[in-house]
C-alpha positions as CSV (number, residue, x, y, z in Angstrom):
1,M,-11.1,36.8,-19.7
2,K,-7.2,36.9,-19.6
3,K,-7.2,37.0,-15.8
4,L,-9.4,33.9,-15.7
5,W,-7.1,32.1,-18.2
6,L,-4.0,33.1,-16.2
7,C,-5.6,31.9,-13.0
8,F,-6.4,28.6,-14.6
9,L,-2.9,28.1,-15.9
10,L,-1.4,29.0,-12.5
11,L,-3.7,26.5,-10.8
12,L,-2.8,23.8,-13.3
13,F,0.9,24.5,-12.8
14,L,0.6,24.3,-9.0
15,A,-1.5,21.1,-9.1
16,S,0.6,19.2,-11.6
17,P,3.3,18.1,-9.2
18,L,0.7,16.6,-6.9
19,A,-0.8,14.6,-9.8
20,L,2.6,13.4,-10.8
21,A,3.8,12.4,-7.3
22,K,4.5,8.7,-7.0
23,Q,5.3,6.5,-4.1
24,K,7.7,3.5,-4.2
25,V,6.4,0.6,-2.2
26,K,8.4,-2.4,-1.0
27,C,6.7,-5.2,1.0
28,R,8.1,-8.2,2.9
29,V,6.0,-11.0,4.5
30,E,7.5,-13.6,6.9
31,K,5.9,-16.6,8.6
32,I,6.6,-16.3,12.3
33,A,4.8,-19.3,13.8
34,E,2.8,-22.3,12.6
35,H,0.4,-24.1,14.8
36,E,-2.0,-27.0,14.3
37,L,-4.6,-24.9,12.5
38,L,-3.2,-21.3,12.3
39,V,-0.2,-19.5,10.9
40,T,1.1,-16.2,12.4
41,F,2.9,-13.9,10.0
42,S,4.4,-10.4,9.9
43,W,4.3,-7.9,7.1
44,H,6.8,-5.0,6.7
45,V,6.1,-2.2,4.2
46,T,8.5,0.6,3.2
47,V,7.1,3.6,1.2
48,L,9.3,6.3,-0.4
49,S,7.1,9.3,-0.9
50,D,7.9,12.6,-2.6
51,N,4.8,14.2,-0.9
52,Q,3.1,14.2,2.4
53,R,-0.2,12.3,2.3
54,D,-2.9,12.2,5.0
55,A,-4.7,9.0,4.0
56,C,-3.4,6.2,1.8
57,D,-5.0,2.8,1.5
58,L,-2.6,0.0,1.8
59,K,-3.7,-3.5,0.6
60,I,-1.7,-6.6,0.7
61,S,-3.5,-9.2,-1.4
62,F,-2.5,-12.9,-0.9
63,Q,-3.3,-14.9,-3.9
64,D,-3.2,-18.5,-5.2
65,D,-1.6,-19.7,-8.4
66,R,-4.7,-18.6,-10.4
67,G,-4.7,-15.1,-9.1
68,H,-7.7,-15.5,-6.7
69,E,-7.5,-13.6,-3.5
70,L,-7.4,-15.9,-0.5
71,Y,-6.6,-13.3,2.2
72,S,-5.9,-9.6,2.5
73,V,-4.6,-7.0,4.8
74,Y,-6.0,-3.4,4.8
75,E,-4.4,-0.4,6.5
76,I,-4.9,3.3,6.2
77,L,-1.5,5.1,6.3
78,K,-0.4,8.6,6.8
79,L,2.8,9.3,4.8
80,K,5.4,11.9,5.4
81,T,7.8,13.1,2.7
82,G,10.7,10.6,2.4
83,R,11.0,7.1,3.9
84,N,8.0,5.6,5.8
85,T,8.0,2.2,7.4
86,F,5.0,0.2,8.7
87,N,4.5,-3.3,10.0
88,G,2.0,-5.6,11.5
89,Y,1.1,-9.1,12.5
90,E,-1.8,-11.3,11.2
91,I,-3.1,-14.7,11.7
92,C,-4.7,-16.9,9.0
93,S,-5.7,-20.5,8.7
94,K,-2.9,-23.0,7.9
95,Q,-5.0,-24.3,5.0
96,T,-5.2,-20.8,3.5
97,W,-1.4,-20.2,4.0
98,R,-0.5,-23.3,2.2
99,R,-2.5,-22.2,-0.9
100,I,-0.9,-18.7,-1.1
101,T,1.7,-18.5,-3.9
102,K,2.2,-14.7,-4.2
103,Y,1.2,-11.4,-2.6
104,I,0.6,-8.1,-4.3
105,T,0.9,-4.8,-2.5
106,T,-1.0,-1.7,-3.6
107,L,-1.0,1.8,-2.2
108,D,-3.8,4.2,-3.2
109,C,-3.3,7.8,-2.2
110,V,-6.2,9.9,-3.4
111,F,-5.4,13.2,-1.6
């Protein structure tokens, strides 16, 4: 019984840093071009990670002044320990772009 208890404590000790690992995320969005009906924009995300991660879900949610999501960007990212940078380009309707007042970036790393 003592061996089982010691194994459990060892496993808990080894797993705790993984559970406490956090990522710091910074996101920047820039309008690149505006056409008659469409807007082209770029997004740039920097993640500081204290652990390597194989699959993290990145979501940039573009919202109106009431907090309703009007548009979103989804990416699956692989993180290395330290600084990670990602970027991309998107196109949305000009009408949607005009209604966007804020964007919220979330990063969900399960494993």
